N, C-alpha and C positions, 0 to 999 in steps of 0.2 A: 623651602617651599618652591623656590625657583628652579632648583636642580631637578626635582622630579618632572616639572613641566617641560624643561629643556630636553630631558631624556625621552619623554613621550613624544615630543615634536620630532626629535631625531629619528625615533623608530617609525613614526608615520611617514616622514620624508623618505626613509629607506624603502618602506613598503611601496610607496607610489612610484619610485624609480624602478623597482623590480617589475611592477605591473606594466608600466609604460614601455619598458624594454621588451617584455614578452609580447606586447601587442604590436610592436613595430617590427617584429621579425618578418622577413620577406616570405611570400608564398612560393613554394617550389613548384616547378612545372610538372604537371601530371599527378601531384599529390592531392589526396581527397581528405585533407585534415579538416576542412571546413564543413564537410558533408557527414552528418550522422548516419548511422546505419538505417537502412530502409525499414520502415515500420516502427522506428523509435518514437517515443512520445516526446512532447514538448518539454523543455527543462522547467522544472518546478510546477508542472501541470498548468502552464499558461493556456488560457482559453482564448480563442480567436473570436472577436466580435463580428457582428454582421457588416461592419464598415471596413473590413479587412480587404486587402488587395486579392487575397486568395478566394474569398467569396465572390468578389467582382469577376475574377477570372472564370469561375464556374458558371456565372450568369452572363458572360460577355458574348461577343460575336465570334470568339475564338473557341468554339465548342470542340473542334477536333483536337486542339492541344489540351484542353481540359480533360477530355476522355483519355488521352494518352497518359496524363499525369495520374489519373485515378487507376489506370491499369498498371502503371509502374509502381504503385504503392508509395508515392512521394509526398502525399499530403502531410503526414507527420513530420517529415524532414523539412518541408517548406514552412510549416508552422513553427518549428524550432528556429529556423533562420529568421522569420519575421519577428519572433520574440526577442532576438538579439539585436537586430538592426533593420533598417529599411532595405528593400530590395527593388531591383529593376528587372522586369520581365520583357524580353523581346519575343513577341508571340507571332509566329507565322500565320498567314491567312489560311482559312479552311481549304481554299482551292489548292494551295501549295502542298497540303497533306493528303488531299483526296484525289486530285487530278494530275498534278505535276510530279508526284513522287513515284519512283520506280516501284511497281507492284512487288517485285522480288525483294527489294529492300524493306518495304513495309511489312511483308510477311516475316522477314528476318527479325525485325524489331518486335513483332507481336508473339514470337515463339517464347515459351516459358524459359527455355534454357538461356536466352539472350536478354534476361531481365536487366542485368548489370549494364549492358550496352544501351538499352532503352533509357535507363536512369541517367547514365552519363550524357546521352544525347539531350535529354530534356533539361538537365541541370546546367548544360552548356549555354542555355538561353537565359540564365538567371545570374544577375550580378548582386553581390552583397552590399550595395550602396545605392543611393538614390540619384538618378540622373534624369532631369526633365528636359523638355524641348527648349526651354528658355536658357538652360545652362550652356556654357561654351564647351563644345566637344573638341578638345585639342587633338591635333593629328599626331600620328605615331605614338599613341598611347595604348598599351596592352593592359587591360584590366583583368584581374582574376575572377573566375566564375565559381559557382558552387560545385562544379564538376572537378575543380582542381586545375583546369587548363585556363590559359589566358586568351582573351579575345581582343581583337583590334578594333578600336573606334576611330573613325576618320571624320574630317570635315564634311559638311553636307549631309549630316545625319546618316552615316553608313556604318553598318556593323559587319565586319568581316567582308564577305562578298555580297551581302544583302543590303538593300536600301530600306530605310524606314519610310513606309508609305502612310502610316497613320501615327504621327507623334502624339504623345499624351492621350492615347486612346482611353485609358482609365487612370485616374489620379486618386489615390487614397492616402490617408495619413501615414500608412506604413509601407507604401510602395507605389510604383508607377508601371504601367503596361504600355509598351510601344508596339504597334503593328508593323511587321516586316513582310517583305514580298516573298521570301523563300525560307526553307529550312536550313539551319546551320548544322553542319555535320562535322564533329571533331575528327581529327586524323585517326585516333585510336579506334573509333567506331567504324570508320571507313575501312581500316585494315582488318578488323574482325570480320566485316562483311566480305571482304575480298578473300580472306582465308576460308571463310565458310563456303564461298562459291568456287573456290579453287581456281580463281582467275588472276591474271597479273594486274589488271587494272579494270575498274568498272566505275561508272558514275552513278551516284545515288539519286541524282535529280535528272529527270528526262530532259534532253536538249530541246530547246524551243526553236522553231523555224527550220528544222531539218527537212531535207527534201524527201518526199514520199514517192517510193518506187513501186510500181505495179508488179507484183510477183509473177503475174502471168506473162506479161509482155516485156518485163525488165526495162520499162520506160517511165519517165517522170509523169506523175498524175497531173501536175500543174506545170506550166512553162516556168523555167528557172530564170531568175533575174540575171542581168548581164554580169559576167565575171570580170573583175579588173585584171589587167595584164599581170602575169606572174603568180596569180592566185591559183590554188588547186582546183581541179574541175569539180563541178557540183555532183555529177554522177560518178559513182565509184567505177573503177576500171573494169571490174567483172561485169557490172550491169551495162557498161558502155559497149563491151565486146560481146555480150551474150546475144544469141540470136533470138528472134521473135518466136511466137508459138509455132510448133511443128504442124505441118499439113496433115500428117497422119498420127493418130494417137499411139502412144506407146503400148506394147503388148501388156495385157493385164496379167499380173502375177497370179499364180495359183499353185496349189499343192501338186507335186509330181509333174510339174510342167517342164522340168529340166533347165529352166532359166531362172537363176537365182537373182531376182531383181532386188532383193533385200539382203543386206549384210547382217544376218542374224547374230553372228558371233560378236560383232562390235556393239550391236544393240543390247545384247545380254550383258556385256561388260559395262556398258553405260548405266544400265539399271542397277547392277550390283554396286558400281562405284557410287551411284546416287544414294543407295542405302547406307553405305559406309560414311559418306559425307553428311547425310541427313542425321545420322546418329540414332541410337536406340534399337537398331536391328542388326547388330554385329553378329549375334549368335546364329540368326537365320542365314545371313550371308555366308558365315563360316561353314555351316553344314551344307549349304547349297554348292559351295565350291570345293571344299576339302574332303567331305565324307561321302559325296555322291558324284556321279558323272552326269547329273541332271542338267548342269549348266551347258555342257556340250550338246546334249539332246535338245535343249530349248533353243540354242542357236541354230541347229539344223532345222527345227520346225519353223522358226520365224523366217529362215531363208527360203523355205518352200511355200511361204504365203500364209501360214497359220497365225492366229492371234491368240494371246494368252492373257489371263487375269491372275495375278499372284496375290493370294491372301497371306500377308507376311505377319507372323506373330512377333510381338515386341520382345526385347531382351528379358523383361520381367516375366512374360508368359513362358519363354523358353527356360528360364531358371526354375520354373515349377515342375519341369519334367523330371521324372525319377530315373534312376539308373536302370531299373528293370525295363522301362519303356524304350530305352535306347540301346540296351545290350543285346536284344534279340537280333538274329541275322536278318538283314534287310529292313530293320526298323527305321533308320533315318530316311531311306528311300521311300518307304511307305508313307511316312509323315509328310515328306515333301510333295509327293504325288497327290496326296489328298488336298493340298492347299493350292493346286493349279487347276484353273477352270479354262477349258479350251474355247473361251469366248472373250470378247473385248467388252468389259463392263466397267463403267465409271460409277462414281457414287450416285450421280443423278439418275443414271439408267437403272441401277439396282433399286434405288429407293422408289422410283416411279413404278417399277415392276411389283414390288411388295405392297405398295399402296393400292395398286389396282387389283392384284390377284390374291393378296393376303399371304400366300405361301408359294415360294418358287423353289424348285429343285434344280440345281445346277449340276451338270456333269463334271466330273473330275478326271484327271489322268490316272487315278487309282480305280480302275474298272473293277466291278460294276458299281462302286459306291458313288453316291451323290451327296452333295451338301445342301442342306435346307436353309433357306433364307426367309425371314419374316420381318415385319415392322415391329419395333419395340422402342419406346421412349424417344420417338422422333428420329430414330436411326435404323440401321439394318443390323439384325441379329442373326448369326449363323449358328447352326447346330440346335440341339434340344437338351433340356435338362441341365445338369451340372457341367456338361462339356460344351456349353455355348460360348460364343465370343461376339463382342460388339465391334462394329466398324467405327473406330474412334480417330483414325488418322487417314483421311481419305485422299486419294489421288496423289500419292507420293511421287509417282513417276508415270507419265502418260506421253507416249510418242506415237500413238496410232496403231502400234503393233503389240506392245506390252503395257499393261496397266497394273500398278502395284497399289494395293489397299492395305493399310495397317490395321490389325486386329489385336485385341487385348488378351487372347488366350489361344492355346493350341487346340486344333480341332481333331476329333477322332470319329470314325464312323459309329453310328448308333447301332444298338443290337438288332433293330428291325431291318437295317440295311445289310446286315451280315448275310452272305449267301449260305444256303443250306449245305449240310455236310455231304460231300460227294459219295455216291454209291459205288461199291466195288464192281469190277467188270462181271464177275460170276453172278452176283445178285441181279445185276442189270439184265444179263442174258436170261436168267430164270424168270424175271418179271416179264420180259418180252415174250418168252415162250408161253407163259400163262395167258397173256392177253391174246396171242394168236390162237390158242386152243379154245378159248371162250368164243372168239369170233367164228371159228370153224363150226363149233357146236350150234351156234345160233343160225348159221347159214344152212346146216344140215337139217335142223328142225323146220326151217322155212321151206326148204326144198321138199320135205316129206308131205307137208300140207298141200302144196301145189300139185305134187304128183298124185295125191289121193283125189283131188278135185278133177284133175285131168282124166284119171282112170274111170271115175264115175261118169264123166261125160261120154267117154268112149263106150262104156257099158250100155248107156242109154241108146247109143247109135248102133249097137251090135258089133263093134269093132274092137272090143277089149281083148279078145283072144289072140289078136294079131300082134300085140305088144307083150314081150316077155317081162318087161318091168312091172306090168300090172298083174302078173300071175301070182 
């Protein structure tokens, strides 16, 4: 009887050793083993009660962070983490996400293609353990986060480069929320943003206290504080050496002026490079550069002072084109020309126009065809019938000369805009001769009546015999 009990105890002890050894394995840098897939349900169908720290986050003063968590589809993942252990959330203030954050970086996080970067950024603020303000925060300790990266906690209630301004802002049985002064950006997210912007280095958080320079005068708007000896100057060298406003205004650029005040070629290259980096418009950029000479013509037009609005179909829209539509001679050029409007129109200006006038007809470089725009579903809709397209990706590129608007379909001229079939020269001459003969006949009839009236008047005066035309 004792032998079976000893055997069961040994088996239980062996099982506990295996479990404890697996739980004590270190977390590797950059691994996301603790993070379930986005959208995964809680293990075992665990329900989160109303006293959970996640519910408190949604109802707290950190609404900007809560909105980002919902947009990143992280609620199921956080529910799974809360079901396993307590968590600690370092929540940045609303001002840090709305005012102090670089707008380009915020747009980068909210793009659907960068969902993984947004999830990594948010989970970098969550620790899978409970740390309250009363606990001792040991220095030089790196704790693993739910994003798989480690974060540094220091004395004085500091998390990385951010200070905890509101410790124990929310305390719940399954977690704690501490308010911090700024957003914490992992290195991987910063590198993704830098690659996306094709820049060597860029800061995700706007610097505070930077000197403001008046772009018109190149001078500081406010007097600068005294600079200690050996410190770099407050005013950049270019602004320090730049002259003040010119006494005479610069010549106004215009078409055919002969003075190319705009480098149109570089501006066209910039907008095509922006399309490639933005993603989703590679087919349009490829046709614009490789299959046509339109890019060169656009650069020449911009150099002469013209402005252009490009309606760029997405890659999904270009993939729906058939081989017959592209195989005809000059078909790629015709398609491209129909998507170029010789006006500078932003999303706001086009939407205001269609809201006010109902229907607007914009000229295109594919003369004499025009593209029709109208309001539909709170946006701008181009074309009619099945060949219509919606403006779904507005203001991709705006530099004051070229404006690029993303649309979800390729536009083609409607049947009513197609010009009539030209008449042959012989038929045209016959038509003109017929019109002239009719005009001469009408003039002859008109002169006969007048002559008859004049002859009758001369007959009454006894002078009719003197005029041979009245005989």
